[in-house]
N, C-alpha and C positions, 0 to 999 in steps of 0.2 A: 669568524661569524658562521661560515659554512659548517664547521664542526659542531658548533652549538645548535644550529638548526637541525642537523642530522641527529644529534643526541636527543633533542626534544622530540623529533618524529618517532624515534625508537621507544622513548618512554611513553608517548601517546599510544603507540601500537600495543605495547605491553598492557597498559591500563585498559585499553579498549577490549582486548581479548579476554583479560581476566574478568572484567565487569560482565561481559556477555556470557562467559562460561559459568559464573556464579549465579546468573539469573535463571539458568535452566536447572530443572530437577530431572532425575532419572526418568520419571514418568513423562515429562515433556519430551524427552529424547527417545521415548519408546523402549527404555530399559526397565528391567524389573526393579522394583523398589527394595532397598536393602535396609530399611529402617532409618533411625536417626543417624546423622553424620556430624562429625566434629566441625566441619566447615560447610557452608552452603554451596549449592550448585554441583556441577559435574566435576569430576577429577580430570586432570590432564590426560591420563591414560584412556579415559572414556571418550574424550573428544577426539583423540588420535585414532581410536578404534572406529568411531563413527565416521570419521573422515577418510579412513583407510590410508593413513600416513604413519610414518614411523614416530614412536613416542619421543625419542631423543630429538629428532628434527623438529617436531611440534614444540617440545619444551624450549629448545633454543629460540624458536620463532616467537613464542609467547614472552620469553625473557627479553626480546628485543635485540638479540645478538646480530652481528653483521653477517647474515647468511642470505643467499639468493634463493628465492622460491619461485616456482612457475605459476602461471595463471591457473593451471589445473589444480595445483595445491591450494591456492587461495579460494577457488570455487568450492573445493571439497570442504575446507574449513568453514566457509560461509554457510554451506548447507548443514553441516554438523551443528553449528551454533544457531541455526534457524534465523539467519539474518535476512531482513527484507532487502529490497533493492537499494534503499538508502544506506543501510548498514553494510551491504556488499560493496557499494561504491566507497564508503568510508574506509573499509578494510583495504581495498586496492590503493586508495590514495595514500594511506599510511605506509603500506608496504612498498609500493612501486612509485608513489607520487603521480599516478595517473589513474583514470577511471577504468572499470572493467570493460572488456569487449562487448559489443552489442549482443552477441549470442549468449552472454551470461544471464540476461534477463529472461526469466521463465514466466509464462502466463500462469498466475496462481490458480489454484483450484480449492474446492472445499471438500471436507470429508463427507462420506455418505450420510452420516448422522445429521450434519448441517443441512444437506439437501433434503433429507426427510423432514426436518423441522420446517424448512421453507414450504414443502409440499403440504404439510399438515395444516398450514394457515388457510389454505383453500380459498376463501373469499377475500382475503387481505393481500393485496399486491405487496410483494417483498422481494428484495434482491440484496446480494452481497457485493460490495465494491471495495477496491483497494484505495491506496492513498491518492492515486491519480484519478479516482472515480471511474475506473474501468469496471464495468459490471461483469463479474466472473461467475455468478450463479443467480438463479431466479426461480420463481414458481410460475405456475400457469396463469394466475391472476395478473402477475406483473407482465407476463408475455402478452396477454390480451391487451393490456393498457399501453405498453411501450413497443411491442413488436420486436423483442430482442432476437428471437430466432431468425428473423428475416434480415438481420443486419450482419455485416461482416464483423469479425472479431474486434478489429480496431475501432469500429464505429459504435460498439457497445460501450459508450462512455457518456455519462450524464452531462458533463460540460460540453462535449462535442454535440450532443443532441440539442442542447439548449441554444448554443451559439452558432453552430455551423450546419445544422440540418434544416434545409428550407422547407421540408414537409412537416417537420415536428414543431417548429416555432409557431405557426398559426394555430396550433392546438392549445396554446397557453394563453388564456384570456387576460392574464395579468402579467404578461411577460416583462413589461417595462419596470414593474415594481419588484417582481420576484427574482429576475436574473441577477441584479446587483447583490441581493442577499445570498443567493447561492454562490456567487463568485467570491463574496466575502468569506464564506466558509471554506471554499477551495483555497483561498489565499492563506487562511489559517493553516490548512493542511500542508500547503507548500512551505510554510515557515518551519514545519516539522522536519523537512528534508530539503533545506535550501540548496544543497550541492548535489542532489540526486540527478544524474544525467538524464534519466528517463523522464523525470518531472520537468526539468528545464527544456528538454526537447519538445515536450507537449506544449508548454507555454509558448515557445517560439513558433510552433506550428499554428496554434490558435491565434496568435497575434496576426499571422498572415491571413488566416481564414475569416476573422471577425473583427471589424473596426470597433464594435462595442466592447468586445473582450480586450482588445489592445488598449482602449481608453480607460476602462474601469480597473484593469489589473494593476495599473500604475497609480490608482487613486484610492489610497487607504482612507479610512474614516467612516465607512459604512458600519453603523452600530448594530444593525439587525442582521442576524445570520439565519440561514435556512439550509437544512440538509436534504430536504425533499421538496418536490413540487406541490404547491398548495392547491392549485386549481388547474384542471385539464379537461379538454373535450375528449370523450371516449370516441372510438371509431364510428359510432352511430351519431355523433354530434351532440350528445348529452353532456352538459357541463357537470363535472364531478369535483367535489371539494374534499380535501384530505388534511388530517393531522398526521404527525409522524412520531415514531419512536425508533431510536437507534441502539443497537446492541453490538458489543465487541465480540467478534467471532474468533479472531486470532490476533493478539496484540503484537506478536513478533513480526507478522507480515502486514500489519495495519489493515486487516480485513474487518469490515463492519457491515452489519445487516441493517437495512432501513425498511421498516414496516409501515405501510400506508393504512391509516384508519379513516374510513369514509365518514364524512360529516353529513348530517341531514341538510337538505336544501334550506 
């Protein structure tokens, strides 16, 4: 039984690496385009070069051979394949049968062009968040509304603001109806990466911080979802109402931009 389990793990590892390699184009990886290719995606030698590892060693690794690789090797491969935290965790679990070390998680950032796009929106609050709903970029209008620059990095999280920030919660006039909808959307995102240690650690922490979160996260069945806050008091006490649109910024790292469109009173 142990041999069959090990063989299955190696096959899964090979399939995982091949699938992610074929998803990337040279342009995605920052390589010059060489025109049409016989097979989709990057070549093994390109992944090896991007990761800074030996081609033979990477080839054996992708083939699922019984070789030992270091954490540094896995992190380099994960970066070359543009894996998000969930994908990085999956890679480590397939290769080592354990999650990556905490230092493997890097706070994501956006490109200067995405930041320019945020800034160009001017009057529309907009921010970019990852799968955990950590806010990693925003414009001035969003900062005026949410006060992101005044928060510590780990506190710039929409779920944390809604459920665990005692100063922010009173600013939501419809908290009792909106919070479950937002949590329903978060639960959907959680299902995208159910084994991601970073996601699971956040859920455990939020369960300790918020009885409402702890109760609702275990209660599926909310049919309405919401990605953004529909009503909020601005710092001057004026109630603002919003609709939202969401755009994918980076599908590999699950980065999405939420834009707030103000509604008339």
